[in-house]
C-alpha positions in Angstrom: 100.5 52.3 84.9 97.5 54.3 86.2 96.9 57.7 84.9 95.3 60.5 87.0 92.9 62.6 84.9 91.4 66.0 85.9 88.6 66.0 88.5 85.0 66.6 87.4 84.5 70.3 86.8 82.0 72.1 88.9 81.9 69.4 91.7 82.9 71.0 94.9 81.6 68.6 97.5 82.3 65.0 98.5 81.1 62.1 96.3 79.2 59.1 97.8 78.8 57.1 94.7 79.5 56.7 91.0 77.6 54.6 88.5 78.5 54.0 84.8 75.1 53.7 83.0 75.3 50.7 80.7 75.3 51.4 77.0 75.7 55.1 77.4 78.4 57.7 77.8 77.0 58.8 81.1 78.2 58.5 84.7 75.8 59.2 87.6 77.5 61.1 90.4 75.8 60.9 93.8 77.1 63.6 96.2 76.5 64.6 99.8 74.4 67.5 98.7 71.9 65.8 96.5 71.9 64.4 93.0 72.6 62.2 91.2 74.1 64.5 88.6 74.7 63.2 85.0 78.3 63.5 83.7 78.7 63.0 79.9 82.2 61.4 79.5 82.4 62.2 75.8 81.6 65.9 76.1 83.4 66.2 79.5 80.4 68.2 80.9 77.3 68.0 83.1 74.2 66.8 81.2 71.6 67.4 83.9 70.5 65.7 87.1 67.9 63.3 88.5 65.7 64.1 91.5 67.5 64.2 94.8 66.8 61.7 97.6 68.6 58.6 96.3 70.9 56.8 98.8 72.2 54.1 96.5 72.5 53.5 92.7 72.6 50.3 90.7 73.0 49.6 87.0 70.0 48.2 85.1 69.9 45.3 82.8 69.1 47.2 79.6 71.0 50.0 77.9 70.5 53.3 79.6 68.8 51.9 82.7 69.7 52.9 86.2 68.0 52.0 89.5 67.9 54.6 92.3 67.1 53.6 95.8 65.5 56.3 98.0 62.1 56.1 99.7 61.2 53.8 96.8 63.2 51.9 94.1 63.0 53.9 90.9 63.9 52.8 87.4 65.3 55.6 85.2 66.1 55.3 81.5 68.8 57.7 80.1 69.4 58.4 76.4 72.6 56.9 75.0 74.5 60.2 74.8 72.9 63.2 76.6 74.2 66.6 75.5 75.1 69.1 78.1 73.0 72.3 77.6 72.7 75.4 79.6 70.3 78.2 78.9 71.4 81.4 80.7 69.1 84.2 81.6 69.9 87.7 83.0 67.3 87.5 85.8 65.7 84.8 87.9 63.4 82.2 86.5 59.8 82.1 87.8 58.5 79.3 85.6 59.8 77.3 82.6 57.6 75.2 80.4 58.3 73.2 77.2 56.1 73.7 74.2 53.6 71.0 73.1 55.9 69.9 70.3 58.9 69.8 72.7 61.0 72.0 70.5 60.7 75.3 72.4 60.9 76.5 76.0 58.9 79.4 77.4 60.4 81.1 80.5 58.9 83.7 82.8 61.6 85.9 84.2 62.0 88.2 87.2 62.7 91.1 85.0 59.1 91.2 83.7 59.7 89.3 80.5 58.6 86.0 79.0 61.1 84.5 76.5 60.7 81.6 74.2 63.8 79.7 73.0 64.5 76.8 70.8 65.8 73.8 72.8 67.9 72.5 69.9 70.3 75.5 69.9 69.1 77.9 72.6 68.2 80.7 70.2 65.5 83.1 71.1 62.3 82.8 69.1 60.0 85.3 70.7 60.0 87.8 73.6 57.3 89.7 75.5 58.0 92.5 78.0 56.1 94.2 80.7 57.3 97.7 81.7 57.5 96.8 85.4 56.9 93.7 87.6 58.0 90.1 87.8 56.7 87.6 85.2 55.1 85.1 87.5 53.7 82.4 85.2 53.5 81.2 81.7 51.7 78.2 80.0 51.3 77.0 76.4 47.8 76.8 74.8 46.9 75.8 71.3 48.7 76.9 68.2 51.7 78.1 70.0 49.8 80.7 72.0 50.7 81.3 75.6 49.0 82.8 78.7 51.2 84.7 81.1 51.0 87.3 83.8 53.3 89.6 85.7 53.0 90.5 89.4 50.0 92.8 89.9 49.0 92.6 86.2 46.1 91.0 84.5 46.8 87.8 82.6 47.6 88.2 78.9 47.5 86.0 75.8 50.9 86.0 74.0 51.3 85.4 70.3 51.0 84.3 67.6 54.0 86.6 67.1 55.0 89.0 69.9 51.5 90.4 70.4 50.0 90.8 73.9 46.3 90.8 74.6 44.8 91.1 78.1 42.4 88.5 79.5 40.6 91.1 81.5 41.2 93.3 84.5 39.6 90.8 86.9 42.1 88.1 86.3 45.4 88.9 88.0 47.1 85.5 87.8 49.6 83.9 90.1 49.9 80.4 88.5 49.1 78.7 85.2 49.5 75.4 83.5 48.5 73.5 80.4 45.7 71.0 79.9 44.9 68.7 77.0 43.1 70.2 74.0 45.0 73.5 74.1 43.3 74.7 77.3 45.1 76.4 80.2 44.2 76.4 83.9 45.1 79.4 85.9 44.7 80.6 89.5 44.1 84.2 90.3 44.8 86.1 93.5 41.2 85.9 94.6 41.5 82.1 94.9 39.5 81.5 91.8 40.3 78.9 89.1 40.2 80.3 85.5 39.9 78.2 82.4 41.4 79.8 79.3 41.1 78.6 75.7 43.5 80.9 73.8 42.7 81.6 70.2 44.4 83.7 67.5 41.3 85.7 67.0 40.8 89.0 68.8 
């Protein structure tokens, strides 16, 4: 006899396709509103999503492989047992970047804060706060130092602890990202590119 189980939690729109990923505990769910989303059958929870735009899905030949057909045919490899994980924040996220080691995540928040959390358990490691403004950007440099800026404020070097040091009044930043060798690129509101090499010295 067939047994009806509970529907997938958090899925409120129609489903166009399901794909069991070989060798894993994952099912890809393709909906009318994007996806595919990844459902972990063992944990009975969502484990993430893949870029939207796929129209069809096919199982790959190797464990963890899935083929997505959109504008191009893409091969994706999923881990054997993805773990659902949600990091909740009290305000909107402007930018989120993983640390060079992959163990932490730095997030710029709409409340004028930058928070660093461990990805293994979601625990907060460090926090930096502006009195006012929206934290617009954050990027990792060398030795765990970061560069960040809030709206209307000059960029600042964050760390190694919770210290904040200004880059200078001429560099009000709007975007930042990491380069190899611990350097950071940044764009200011004057349209200039700024290259930053954070160091723990003053």
